[in-house]
C-alpha positions as CSV (number, residue, x, y, z in Angstrom):
1,M,71.0,-10.7,-26.4
2,A,73.1,-7.5,-26.3
3,K,71.8,-4.9,-28.8
4,E,74.3,-2.5,-30.3
5,K,73.3,0.4,-32.5
6,I,75.8,1.5,-35.1
7,N,75.6,4.4,-37.4
8,L,77.9,4.4,-40.5
9,N,78.5,6.6,-43.4
10,I,78.8,4.6,-46.6
11,S,80.6,5.7,-49.8
12,G,80.5,4.1,-53.2
13,M,76.7,3.9,-53.6
14,T,75.6,5.0,-57.1
15,C,71.8,4.6,-57.0
16,V,68.9,3.6,-54.7
17,N,69.3,-0.1,-55.5
18,C,72.8,0.0,-54.0
19,S,71.4,1.0,-50.6
20,G,68.6,-1.6,-51.1
21,G,71.2,-4.3,-51.9
22,I,73.2,-3.6,-48.7
23,E,69.9,-3.8,-46.7
24,K,68.8,-7.0,-48.3
25,F,72.2,-8.7,-47.9
26,L,72.8,-7.7,-44.3
27,N,69.2,-8.4,-43.1
28,K,69.8,-12.0,-44.1
29,K,72.8,-12.3,-41.7
30,K,72.3,-14.0,-38.4
31,G,72.8,-11.4,-35.6
32,V,71.6,-8.4,-37.7
33,I,68.4,-7.3,-36.1
34,S,67.8,-4.5,-38.6
35,A,69.7,-2.7,-41.4
36,N,68.5,0.6,-42.8
37,V,70.6,2.3,-45.5
38,S,69.8,5.7,-47.2
39,F,71.3,6.4,-50.6
40,A,70.2,10.1,-50.3
41,S,72.2,10.7,-47.1
42,S,74.9,8.0,-47.7
43,E,74.2,6.7,-44.2
44,G,73.3,3.4,-42.6
45,E,71.8,2.6,-39.2
46,F,72.4,-1.0,-38.0
47,I,71.1,-2.7,-34.9
48,L,73.2,-5.8,-34.1
49,D,73.2,-8.7,-31.6
50,D,76.9,-8.3,-30.8
51,T,77.1,-11.8,-29.4
52,L,76.4,-13.2,-32.9
53,Y,77.5,-10.4,-35.3
54,S,80.4,-8.0,-34.6
55,K,81.1,-4.5,-35.8
56,E,84.2,-5.8,-37.6
57,K,82.1,-8.3,-39.5
58,L,79.7,-5.5,-40.5
59,F,82.6,-3.5,-41.9
60,N,83.9,-6.5,-43.8
61,D,80.5,-7.5,-45.3
62,I,79.9,-3.9,-46.5
63,Q,83.3,-3.9,-48.1
64,K,82.7,-7.3,-49.8
65,L,79.7,-5.7,-51.5
66,G,82.0,-3.1,-53.0
67,Y,81.3,-0.1,-50.7
68,K,83.4,1.7,-48.1
69,P,82.1,2.2,-44.6
70,E,83.2,5.4,-42.8
71,E,82.6,6.3,-39.2
72,D,83.8,9.8,-39.6
73,L,81.6,12.1,-41.7
74,K,84.6,14.1,-42.8
75,A,86.2,10.9,-44.2
76,L,83.0,10.2,-46.1
77,E,82.9,13.7,-47.5
78,K,86.5,13.4,-48.6
79,E,85.7,10.0,-50.2
80,Q,82.7,11.5,-52.0
81,L,84.6,14.4,-53.3
82,L,87.3,12.0,-54.7
83,S,84.7,9.8,-56.2
84,F,82.9,12.9,-57.7
85,S,86.2,14.1,-59.2
86,K,86.9,10.7,-60.7
87,L,83.4,10.6,-62.1
88,R,83.8,14.0,-63.7
89,K,87.2,13.0,-65.3
90,T,85.7,9.7,-66.6
91,F,82.7,11.6,-68.1
92,I,85.0,14.1,-69.8
93,L,87.2,11.3,-71.3
94,S,84.1,9.4,-72.4
95,M,82.6,12.5,-74.1
96,T,85.9,13.3,-75.8
97,L,86.3,9.7,-77.2
98,T,82.6,9.6,-78.2
99,L,83.0,12.8,-80.2
100,A,86.1,11.2,-81.8
101,I,84.0,8.2,-82.8
102,F,81.5,10.5,-84.5
103,C,84.2,12.4,-86.3
104,L,85.8,9.3,-87.6
105,S,82.5,7.7,-88.6
106,F,81.0,10.7,-90.5
107,L,83.9,12.8,-91.8
108,N,85.7,10.2,-94.0
109,I,89.2,11.2,-92.7
110,F,90.7,7.7,-93.2
111,S,89.9,4.7,-95.4
112,H,86.8,2.7,-94.5
113,E,88.9,-0.3,-93.3
114,L,91.2,1.8,-91.1
115,T,88.3,3.8,-89.8
116,K,86.3,0.8,-88.6
117,Y,89.4,-0.5,-86.6
118,L,90.1,2.9,-85.1
119,V,86.4,3.2,-84.1
120,F,86.6,-0.3,-82.6
121,F,89.7,0.6,-80.6
122,I,88.3,3.9,-79.2
123,A,84.9,2.3,-78.5
124,S,86.6,-0.4,-76.5
125,I,88.2,2.2,-74.3
126,V,84.8,3.8,-73.7
127,Q,83.1,0.5,-73.1
128,F,85.6,-1.1,-70.7
129,Y,87.4,1.8,-69.1
130,C,84.8,4.6,-69.0
131,G,82.0,2.0,-68.6
132,F,83.9,-0.2,-66.1
133,R,81.8,1.0,-63.2
134,F,78.6,-0.4,-64.8
135,Y,80.2,-3.9,-65.1
136,K,81.7,-3.8,-61.6
137,L,78.5,-2.8,-59.9
138,G,76.2,-4.8,-62.3
139,I,78.1,-8.1,-61.5
140,K,77.9,-7.4,-57.8
141,S,74.2,-6.7,-58.0
142,V,73.6,-9.9,-59.9
143,I,75.6,-11.9,-57.3
144,N,73.5,-10.3,-54.5
145,R,70.3,-10.8,-56.5
146,N,69.6,-7.1,-56.3
147,Y,69.2,-6.1,-60.0
148,D,69.7,-2.4,-60.7
149,M,70.2,0.1,-63.5
150,N,73.9,-0.9,-63.8
151,V,72.8,-4.4,-65.0
152,L,70.6,-2.8,-67.7
153,V,73.3,-0.4,-68.9
154,A,75.9,-3.2,-68.9
155,L,73.6,-5.6,-70.8
156,G,72.4,-3.0,-73.3
157,T,75.8,-1.5,-74.2
158,S,77.5,-4.9,-74.3
159,A,74.9,-6.2,-76.7
160,A,75.6,-3.3,-79.0
161,Y,79.4,-3.4,-78.6
162,F,79.8,-7.2,-79.1
163,Y,77.4,-7.4,-82.0
164,S,79.3,-4.5,-83.7
165,S,82.7,-6.2,-82.9
166,I,81.6,-9.4,-84.6
167,V,80.4,-7.4,-87.6
168,V,83.8,-5.8,-87.8
169,F,86.0,-8.9,-87.5
170,L,83.6,-11.7,-88.8
171,P,81.3,-9.9,-91.2
172,S,80.7,-13.2,-93.2
173,L,78.5,-14.5,-90.3
174,F,75.8,-11.9,-91.1
175,P,73.9,-11.3,-94.3
176,E,74.5,-7.9,-96.0
177,N,71.4,-6.3,-94.5
178,L,72.5,-7.0,-90.9
179,R,76.1,-5.8,-91.1
180,F,75.6,-2.6,-89.0
181,V,77.8,-1.3,-86.2
182,Y,76.5,0.4,-83.1
183,F,79.8,1.5,-81.5
184,D,78.6,5.1,-81.6
185,G,75.3,4.2,-79.9
186,A,77.0,2.3,-77.1
187,A,79.5,5.1,-76.6
188,V,76.8,7.7,-76.5
189,I,74.7,5.7,-74.0
190,I,77.7,5.3,-71.6
191,T,78.6,9.0,-72.0
192,F,75.0,10.2,-71.2
193,V,74.5,7.8,-68.3
194,L,77.8,9.1,-66.9
195,L,76.5,12.6,-67.4
196,G,73.3,11.7,-65.6
197,R,75.3,10.2,-62.7
198,Y,77.5,13.3,-62.6
199,L,74.5,15.7,-62.4
200,E,72.8,13.3,-59.9
201,E,75.8,13.2,-57.6
202,N,76.2,17.0,-57.8
203,S,72.6,17.6,-56.9
204,K,72.8,15.0,-54.1
205,L,75.7,16.8,-52.5
206,K,73.8,20.1,-52.8
207,A,70.7,18.6,-51.2
208,S,72.5,17.8,-48.0
209,D,74.8,20.9,-47.9
210,F,72.9,22.5,-45.0
211,L,73.9,19.6,-42.8
212,K,77.6,20.1,-43.8
213,K,77.3,23.8,-43.0
214,L,75.9,22.9,-39.6
215,M,78.8,20.5,-38.9
216,N,81.2,23.3,-39.7
217,L,79.5,25.7,-37.4
218,A,81.1,24.5,-34.2
219,P,84.7,25.8,-33.8
220,V,87.4,23.2,-33.4
221,N,89.2,25.1,-30.6
222,A,88.2,27.0,-27.5
223,N,89.8,29.5,-25.1
224,L,89.8,27.7,-21.7
225,V,90.2,29.9,-18.6
226,D,92.0,27.7,-16.0
227,E,92.0,27.9,-12.2
228,N,94.9,30.4,-12.3
229,K,93.0,32.7,-14.7
230,N,95.4,31.8,-17.5
231,I,94.0,31.3,-21.0
232,K,95.0,28.3,-23.1
233,T,93.7,26.9,-26.4
234,V,92.1,23.4,-26.2
235,L,89.9,21.3,-28.4
236,A,86.3,22.3,-28.0
237,R,85.2,18.6,-27.8
238,E,87.4,18.2,-24.7
239,L,85.5,20.8,-22.7
240,K,84.0,19.5,-19.5
241,L,81.0,20.6,-17.5
242,K,81.6,23.8,-15.5
243,D,84.7,24.7,-17.5
244,I,85.0,28.5,-18.2
245,V,85.7,29.6,-21.7
246,L,86.5,33.1,-23.1
247,V,84.8,34.1,-26.3
248,K,86.1,37.2,-28.0
249,S,84.3,39.5,-30.5
250,G,84.1,37.8,-33.9
251,E,84.5,34.2,-32.5
252,K,82.1,31.4,-32.5
253,I,80.8,30.0,-29.2
254,P,82.3,26.5,-28.7
255,T,79.8,25.1,-26.3
256,D,76.3,25.5,-24.8
257,G,76.6,27.4,-21.6
258,L,75.7,30.3,-19.4
259,I,77.3,33.8,-19.5
260,I,79.0,34.5,-16.2
261,E,80.9,37.7,-17.2
262,G,80.3,40.4,-19.8
263,N,77.6,40.8,-22.5
264,A,77.5,40.6,-26.2
265,D,75.3,40.6,-29.4
266,I,75.0,37.0,-30.5
267,D,74.2,36.0,-34.1
268,T,72.0,32.9,-33.8
269,S,70.8,32.9,-37.4
270,M,72.3,29.5,-38.4
271,I,70.6,27.7,-35.4
272,T,67.3,29.6,-35.0
273,G,66.8,31.4,-38.3
274,E,66.6,34.7,-36.5
275,S,68.1,37.4,-38.7
276,M,69.0,40.0,-36.1
277,P,71.7,39.5,-33.4
278,V,70.3,38.9,-29.9
279,F,71.7,40.8,-26.9
280,K,72.8,38.4,-24.2
281,K,73.9,39.3,-20.7
282,I,75.1,37.5,-17.5
283,G,72.8,34.5,-16.7
284,D,71.6,34.1,-20.3
285,E,72.2,30.9,-22.2
286,V,74.3,30.8,-25.4
287,L,74.5,27.9,-27.9
288,S,77.4,26.2,-29.6
289,G,78.0,27.4,-33.2
290,T,76.5,30.8,-32.7
291,L,78.6,33.9,-33.4
292,N,79.7,36.6,-30.9
293,S,79.3,39.6,-33.2
294,N,80.2,42.2,-30.6
295,G,81.5,42.0,-27.1
296,V,83.7,39.8,-24.8
297,I,82.1,37.2,-22.6
298,K,83.0,34.3,-20.3
299,V,80.8,31.2,-20.6
300,K,80.4,28.4,-18.1
301,V,80.0,25.0,-19.9
302,S,76.5,23.5,-19.3
303,K,76.7,20.7,-21.8
304,E,79.4,18.5,-23.2
305,S,80.1,18.6,-27.0
306,A,77.9,15.5,-27.8
307,D,74.9,17.0,-25.9
308,T,74.9,20.5,-27.2
309,T,71.8,21.8,-29.1
310,L,73.9,21.9,-32.3
311,S,75.0,18.3,-31.9
312,K,71.4,17.2,-31.3
313,I,70.2,19.0,-34.3
314,I,72.8,17.4,-36.5
315,T,72.0,13.9,-35.1
316,L,68.3,14.5,-35.6
317,L,68.8,15.8,-39.2
318,K,71.0,12.8,-40.2
319,T,68.4,10.4,-38.8
320,A,65.5,12.2,-40.4
321,Q,67.2,12.3,-43.8
322,S,67.6,8.6,-43.8
323,R,64.0,7.7,-42.9
324,Q,61.4,6.6,-45.4
325,I,57.8,7.8,-45.7
326,P,55.1,5.2,-46.5
327,I,54.7,6.2,-50.2
328,S,58.5,5.5,-50.8
329,R,58.2,1.9,-49.7
330,F,55.8,1.2,-52.5
331,A,58.2,2.8,-55.0
332,D,61.1,0.7,-53.6
333,K,59.1,-2.5,-54.1
334,I,58.4,-1.6,-57.7
335,A,62.1,-0.7,-58.3
336,N,63.3,-4.1,-56.9
337,I,61.2,-6.1,-59.4
338,F,61.7,-3.6,-62.2
339,V,65.0,-4.8,-63.7
340,P,64.1,-8.5,-64.1
341,T,60.8,-7.4,-65.7
342,V,62.6,-5.2,-68.2
343,I,65.1,-7.9,-69.1
344,V,62.1,-10.2,-69.9
345,I,60.4,-7.5,-72.0
346,S,63.7,-7.0,-73.9
347,I,64.0,-10.7,-74.7
348,V,60.3,-10.9,-75.7
349,T,60.8,-7.8,-77.9
350,F,63.8,-9.5,-79.7
351,L,61.8,-12.7,-80.2
352,I,58.8,-10.9,-81.6
353,W,60.8,-8.7,-84.1
354,G,63.2,-11.5,-85.0
355,L,61.1,-14.6,-85.2
356,M,57.6,-13.2,-85.9
357,F,58.5,-10.4,-88.2
358,G,61.9,-11.8,-89.4
359,D,63.6,-8.4,-89.0
360,F,66.7,-9.0,-86.9
361,Q,68.1,-5.5,-87.3
362,K,65.0,-4.0,-85.7
363,A,65.0,-6.9,-83.1
364,I,68.5,-5.8,-82.0
365,I,67.7,-2.1,-82.0
366,A,64.4,-2.5,-80.1
367,S,65.7,-5.0,-77.5
368,I,68.8,-2.8,-76.7
369,S,66.6,0.3,-76.6
370,V,64.3,-1.4,-74.1
371,L,67.2,-2.2,-71.8
372,I,68.7,1.3,-72.1
373,I,65.6,3.5,-71.8
374,S,64.1,1.9,-68.6
375,C,65.1,3.8,-65.5
376,P,64.6,2.2,-62.0
377,C,66.7,5.1,-60.5
378,A,64.0,7.7,-61.3
379,L,61.6,5.6,-59.2
380,G,64.1,5.0,-56.4
381,L,65.1,8.7,-56.2
382,A,61.6,10.1,-56.3
383,T,61.2,10.2,-52.5
384,P,64.6,10.2,-50.8
385,I,66.0,13.2,-52.6
386,A,62.8,15.1,-51.9
387,I,63.0,14.2,-48.2
388,V,66.7,15.3,-47.9
389,S,65.8,18.7,-49.6
390,S,62.8,19.1,-47.4
391,V,64.6,18.4,-44.1
392,S,67.4,20.6,-45.2
393,R,65.1,23.5,-46.1
394,G,63.2,23.1,-42.8
395,A,66.4,23.3,-40.8
396,K,67.4,26.5,-42.6
397,E,64.0,28.0,-41.6
398,G,64.5,26.9,-37.9
399,I,62.2,23.9,-38.3
400,L,63.6,20.6,-37.3
401,I,61.7,17.7,-38.9
402,K,62.5,14.6,-36.8
403,N,60.0,12.3,-38.3
404,P,59.5,12.7,-42.1
405,E,56.6,10.2,-42.0
406,I,54.3,13.1,-40.8
407,L,54.8,14.8,-44.2
408,E,52.1,12.4,-45.6
409,E,49.7,13.0,-42.7
410,I,49.8,16.8,-42.5
411,K,47.3,17.2,-45.4
412,A,44.6,15.3,-43.4
413,I,45.0,17.4,-40.2
414,K,41.7,18.8,-39.0
415,Y,42.5,20.0,-35.5
416,A,45.5,22.1,-34.2
417,V,45.5,21.8,-30.4
418,F,47.5,24.3,-28.5
419,D,48.8,24.3,-24.9
420,K,48.6,27.9,-23.5
421,T,51.5,28.7,-21.2
422,G,54.8,29.0,-23.0
423,T,53.2,28.1,-26.3
424,L,50.6,30.7,-27.2
425,T,51.9,33.0,-24.4
426,K,55.5,34.0,-23.7
427,G,55.7,31.8,-20.7
428,E,57.2,34.7,-18.8
429,I,54.7,34.6,-15.9
430,T,54.8,37.5,-13.4
431,V,52.8,38.4,-10.4
432,S,50.9,41.5,-11.3
433,K,49.0,42.0,-8.1
434,T,48.2,40.3,-4.7
435,N,46.0,40.9,-1.7
436,I,48.0,38.7,0.6
437,D,49.6,40.3,3.7
438,E,53.4,40.5,3.4
439,K,53.9,38.8,6.8
440,Y,53.2,35.5,4.9
441,F,55.7,36.1,2.1
442,E,58.7,34.3,3.6
443,L,56.6,31.1,4.3
444,I,54.9,31.2,0.9
445,G,58.2,31.8,-1.0
446,S,60.0,29.0,0.8
447,I,57.2,26.5,-0.1
448,E,57.1,27.6,-3.7
449,S,60.9,27.4,-4.0
450,Y,60.5,23.6,-3.9
451,S,58.7,23.6,-7.2
452,E,60.1,24.2,-10.7
453,H,56.7,25.2,-12.1
454,P,56.8,28.6,-13.9
455,I,54.0,29.8,-11.6
456,S,56.0,28.9,-8.5
457,K,59.1,30.6,-10.0
458,A,57.1,33.8,-10.6
459,I,55.8,33.9,-7.0
460,V,59.3,33.2,-5.7
461,N,60.8,36.0,-7.8
462,F,58.0,38.4,-6.8
463,I,58.7,37.8,-3.1
464,K,62.5,38.0,-3.5
465,D,62.0,41.4,-5.3
466,K,60.3,42.5,-2.0
467,N,63.6,41.6,-0.2
468,Y,62.2,38.6,1.7
469,D,64.2,35.4,2.3
470,V,62.8,32.2,0.9
471,N,65.1,29.8,2.9
472,K,62.7,28.2,5.4
473,E,63.1,24.4,5.5
474,I,59.8,22.7,4.6
475,K,59.9,19.0,5.4
476,D,56.3,17.9,4.7
477,I,55.4,19.1,1.1
478,D,53.2,17.6,-1.6
479,I,53.4,19.0,-5.1
480,I,50.1,18.1,-6.9
481,P,50.4,18.3,-10.7
482,G,47.9,20.6,-12.4
483,K,46.5,21.8,-9.0
484,G,49.2,23.3,-6.7
485,I,51.1,22.5,-3.5
486,K,50.1,21.3,0.0
487,A,52.6,21.7,2.8
488,F,52.8,21.6,6.6
489,F,54.9,24.0,8.7
490,N,54.8,24.3,12.5
491,D,51.6,22.3,12.6
492,D,49.9,24.7,10.1
493,E,48.5,23.3,6.9
494,I,49.3,25.6,3.9
495,I,47.6,25.1,0.5
496,L,48.6,27.1,-2.6
497,G,46.8,26.3,-5.8
498,N,43.8,26.7,-8.0
499,K,40.1,26.8,-7.0
500,K,39.8,23.1,-7.8
501,L,42.4,22.2,-5.1
502,L,40.6,24.4,-2.5
503,D,37.3,22.7,-3.3
504,E,38.8,19.2,-2.9
505,N,40.1,20.2,0.5
506,D,36.7,21.8,1.6
507,I,38.2,25.3,2.0
508,E,35.6,28.1,2.1
509,I,36.7,31.2,0.2
510,D,36.4,34.5,2.0
511,K,34.0,36.8,0.1
512,K,36.5,39.7,-0.3
513,H,39.1,37.2,-1.6
514,E,36.5,35.8,-4.1
515,E,35.7,39.4,-5.3
516,F,39.5,40.0,-5.9
517,Y,39.7,36.7,-7.7
518,L,36.8,37.5,-10.1
519,E,38.1,41.0,-10.8
520,E,41.4,39.6,-11.9
521,L,39.9,36.8,-13.9
522,E,38.1,39.5,-16.0
523,K,41.5,40.8,-17.0
524,S,42.4,37.3,-18.3
525,N,44.9,36.8,-15.5
526,G,45.5,33.5,-13.8
527,L,45.1,33.3,-10.0
528,I,46.6,31.2,-7.2
529,Y,44.8,31.0,-3.9
530,V,46.6,30.7,-0.6
531,A,44.9,29.1,2.4
532,I,46.2,28.4,5.9
533,N,44.3,26.0,8.1
534,K,41.3,25.8,5.8
535,K,41.0,29.6,5.6
536,T,42.0,31.7,2.6
537,I,44.4,34.6,3.1
538,G,44.2,35.9,-0.4
539,S,45.6,35.2,-3.9
540,F,48.3,36.1,-6.4
541,S,47.2,37.5,-9.8
542,L,49.4,36.1,-12.6
543,E,50.0,37.7,-15.9
544,D,51.5,36.1,-19.1
545,K,51.4,38.0,-22.4
546,L,50.5,36.5,-25.7
547,K,53.2,35.9,-28.2
548,E,53.4,38.5,-31.0
549,D,52.5,36.0,-33.7
550,A,49.9,34.0,-31.8
551,I,46.8,35.7,-33.3
552,K,48.4,35.5,-36.8
553,V,49.0,31.8,-36.6
554,I,45.4,31.1,-35.5
555,E,44.1,33.2,-38.5
556,E,46.4,31.3,-40.9
557,L,45.3,27.9,-39.6
558,K,41.6,28.8,-40.2
559,L,42.5,29.7,-43.8
560,L,43.9,26.2,-44.2
561,N,40.6,24.8,-42.8
562,I,42.3,23.6,-39.6
563,E,40.3,24.2,-36.5
564,P,42.4,25.7,-33.6
565,I,41.6,24.4,-30.1
566,L,42.9,25.7,-26.7
567,L,43.7,22.9,-24.2
568,T,44.9,24.3,-20.8
569,G,44.9,23.6,-17.1
570,D,43.8,27.2,-16.5
571,N,40.4,28.1,-15.0
572,N,37.6,28.4,-17.5
573,I,37.2,32.2,-17.3
574,T,40.9,32.9,-18.0
575,A,40.9,30.3,-20.8
576,Q,37.8,31.7,-22.4
577,K,39.2,35.3,-22.3
578,I,42.5,34.2,-23.9
579,A,40.6,32.2,-26.6
580,E,38.5,35.2,-27.3
581,K,41.6,37.4,-27.9
582,L,43.0,34.7,-30.2
583,G,39.8,33.9,-32.1
584,I,39.6,30.3,-30.8
585,K,36.1,29.0,-30.4
586,K,36.7,25.5,-28.9
587,V,38.3,25.5,-25.4
588,Y,39.1,22.7,-22.9
589,S,40.0,24.3,-19.6
590,E,41.0,23.1,-16.1
591,V,42.4,20.0,-17.7
592,L,45.0,17.9,-15.9
593,P,48.1,16.5,-17.8
594,T,46.6,13.0,-17.9
595,Q,43.3,14.5,-19.1
596,K,45.0,16.3,-22.0
597,Y,46.1,13.0,-23.4
598,E,42.5,11.7,-23.2
599,V,41.2,14.9,-25.0
600,I,43.6,14.2,-27.9
601,K,42.4,10.6,-28.2
602,Q,38.8,11.8,-28.3
603,L,39.5,14.3,-31.1
604,Q,41.4,11.6,-33.0
605,E,38.1,9.5,-33.2
606,K,36.8,12.4,-35.4
607,S,39.9,13.3,-37.4
608,K,43.7,13.7,-37.4
609,V,45.2,16.0,-34.7
610,M,48.2,18.2,-34.4
611,F,49.3,19.1,-30.9
612,I,51.6,22.0,-30.1
613,G,53.2,22.3,-26.6
614,D,56.4,22.7,-24.7
615,G,56.1,21.4,-21.2
616,I,57.0,18.0,-19.6
617,N,53.2,17.6,-18.9
618,D,52.6,18.0,-22.7
619,A,54.9,15.1,-23.7
620,P,52.1,12.3,-23.6
621,S,49.8,14.5,-25.7
622,I,52.6,15.4,-28.2
623,K,53.4,11.7,-28.6
624,Q,49.7,10.6,-28.9
625,A,48.8,13.2,-31.5
626,N,49.2,12.4,-35.2
627,I,51.7,15.2,-35.4
628,G,53.5,16.5,-32.3
629,I,55.1,19.9,-32.5
630,T,57.3,21.2,-29.7
631,L,59.2,24.5,-29.1
632,N,62.9,24.5,-28.6
633,S,62.4,26.5,-25.4
634,G,60.5,23.5,-24.0
635,S,61.6,20.6,-21.9
636,D,64.0,17.9,-23.3
637,I,61.2,15.3,-22.7
638,S,58.7,17.2,-24.8
639,K,61.3,17.7,-27.5
640,D,62.1,13.9,-27.5
641,A,58.3,13.2,-28.0
642,G,57.8,15.7,-30.9
643,D,57.9,15.0,-34.6
644,I,58.8,18.6,-35.3
645,I,60.9,21.0,-33.2
646,L,60.6,24.7,-33.8
647,V,64.2,25.8,-33.1
648,N,63.4,29.5,-33.4
649,N,60.3,29.2,-31.1
650,E,58.2,31.2,-33.6
651,L,54.6,30.1,-33.9
652,M,54.4,31.1,-37.6
653,S,56.9,28.3,-38.2
654,I,53.9,26.0,-37.7
655,I,52.4,27.4,-40.9
656,K,55.8,27.1,-42.7
657,S,55.9,23.4,-41.5
658,I,52.5,22.7,-43.0
659,N,53.4,24.5,-46.3
660,L,56.7,22.7,-46.5
661,S,55.0,19.4,-45.9
662,I,52.4,20.0,-48.6
663,E,55.0,21.2,-51.1
664,T,57.2,18.1,-50.3
665,M,54.4,15.7,-50.9
666,N,53.5,17.5,-54.1
667,V,57.1,17.1,-55.3
668,V,57.2,13.4,-54.3
669,K,54.0,12.8,-56.3
670,Q,55.3,14.8,-59.3
671,N,58.5,12.7,-59.1
672,L,56.7,9.4,-58.9
673,F,54.2,10.4,-61.7
674,W,57.1,11.4,-63.9
675,A,59.1,8.2,-63.1
676,F,56.1,5.9,-63.7
677,A,54.9,7.8,-66.8
678,Y,58.4,7.9,-68.3
679,N,58.8,4.1,-68.0
680,I,55.2,3.3,-69.0
681,L,55.5,5.4,-72.2
682,G,59.2,4.9,-72.9
683,I,59.5,1.1,-72.7
684,P,56.7,0.4,-75.3
685,L,58.2,3.1,-77.5
686,A,61.6,1.5,-77.3
687,A,60.1,-1.9,-78.1
688,G,58.8,-0.5,-81.4
689,V,55.0,-0.6,-80.8
690,L,54.6,2.6,-82.8
691,Y,56.6,1.4,-85.8
692,P,53.7,-0.4,-87.5
693,I,51.5,2.7,-87.2
694,F,53.9,5.7,-87.5
695,G,57.1,4.0,-88.7
696,L,58.8,5.3,-85.6
697,M,61.6,3.2,-84.1
698,L,63.7,4.6,-81.2
699,N,67.5,4.6,-81.6
700,P,69.4,3.1,-78.6
701,M,71.5,6.3,-78.5
702,Y,68.4,8.5,-77.9
703,A,67.1,5.9,-75.4
704,G,70.3,6.4,-73.4
705,I,69.9,10.2,-73.4
706,A,66.2,9.9,-72.3
707,M,67.1,7.5,-69.5
708,S,69.9,9.8,-68.1
709,F,67.7,12.9,-68.0
710,S,64.7,11.1,-66.4
711,S,66.6,10.6,-63.1
712,V,68.2,14.1,-63.4
713,S,64.8,15.7,-63.8
714,V,63.6,14.0,-60.6
715,V,66.6,15.3,-58.7
716,L,66.2,18.8,-60.0
717,N,62.5,18.9,-59.3
718,S,63.3,17.9,-55.7
719,L,65.9,20.7,-55.3
720,R,63.1,23.3,-56.0
721,L,62.1,22.8,-52.3
722,K,65.3,24.6,-51.3
723,I,64.2,27.8,-52.9
724,K,60.4,27.5,-52.7
725,K,58.7,30.3,-50.8
726,L,56.9,29.0,-47.7
């Protein structure tokens, strides 16, 4: 079996049941492993066995259902704008003709006979031209056994229209007291449902506008500097690794890369949320889509267009927007059985009023009102529009929510576990002091140059700054994760690492070296011992400053009743000193990467855990935690494991993430409450249960207005997330 994953943009979906219908239809096909379609983001993700079901077949089947698959997002956007423009024109025509029906019906402009034929003619245009979309989509949904709101609107307005038409042309079939026409009601229903669809589509486009802005960030063209130093304009997507591009003042950077010439102030606000331009010099990394606000630079391409930070953010956003959270699956199940249930209620209502009470006029009004007032769309839209708005708002704040499912879990988080280096601290480790004789520097620097660990880099940079070479070839070297390095050179055994590594190798620490070690530990500094042939020659004292917002984020977590925990490989004294500065009471120190994972599992036995880290060694813990948060400055592996990526690397974004998640779930619950309450109250009201008590019977026209605004209110409530203060 050869699996093929295909992502498509799909135009023509008008409600949540449209996406559900595509899923249901395709999941029955042999060769379709899974089909997931999002109405909110107009996107589908399909996993196929391409030996049984081809991509061409997928396209054809989607088109058979009445929708248009688009591989290019710009083509989808164009199609959506055309569809939106057509919807607006249809609504305006329907509204104009409906007003004409009311004028003719109530102003007595023409004779009664002429008026009823004119009204019939105008109502026919509204019913079959303006309301054509409801018939088209309703028939398809019946064929696919995926009953949606289009079925209800088509049935309800058709009942009103055809009953009225028979009254106009064959009045003798009815007694005097049943010769009523409902052309105005049917026209108003279609007009208001079209208005609801118009407002809904407009809001949906706004909900995902941040994604469109991101897609427009990357420039189309780039200034390529060729081998002869000539500058030529090429497409940015065609740039290759190690190409050199010139970026002038006021231009957007076309690729991720390193500055090799010049310096500039770079506006990174659209990627990281940072408001002030950042000064970048030779050797610094710049990102695709950011703006060179002042200066001229040459950049060496480090990532191809599909792998840039911007491209990955766009891909993750699109994926996140199309994912469901558990509470939405319940709403979808209700929505799928909703329409058949409503049709049954409508028939029962007609029978009760007509046969039991003998009032066929009220039977017609009540049964039509039941069909019209019910709104499965409000149920279906309650969650996806909130998710799209939430993910979009998060991205704007520099918070990339990869997995929206965690939005439901965040309220139950009890522990926030932090890695230290690079997470709570700046990760800019430097050697502040050493008591090692400089005659060993070249050997030590050469050994450390074989490791990519931040501590090794700090020691190498310290030695290089002293003008020593670090180019000795070390053939026998063993890098021990979480402990240090063991190497052999000219028959000498050299060990560089923490006290645990020395103890494991039975190395006795010289008294004066231990005194230096303890003095530096009191300053919260980390230390690395160096031993040659089982004897210590001294140690390096390492300094790493806390991030500016580290203390603030710990305070805010405590206010949210979340207990902060420090989990680090550092020695206990250093870890305790750092924790004391931060106000963290619970500390796990001298923990190996594999042990970090075990600590998370132990904490999860008590409650839900959030882990915040950035290194490769943090990836298992990030994945194991109920919610994994990683920094954009971290490794690609840790970012792949995380549920949330802090693009701006600011710790206070953790608090924003929690607040955004809480607000999102509040909005989802409000939406679901409104959708359920509306239908639970509206359907009995339309059926006329209050008529015997209060003499209140709902007109189908008002039922149509109520139905339209129920789904619009859900969408508008979701859009509040885009302006909510976090």
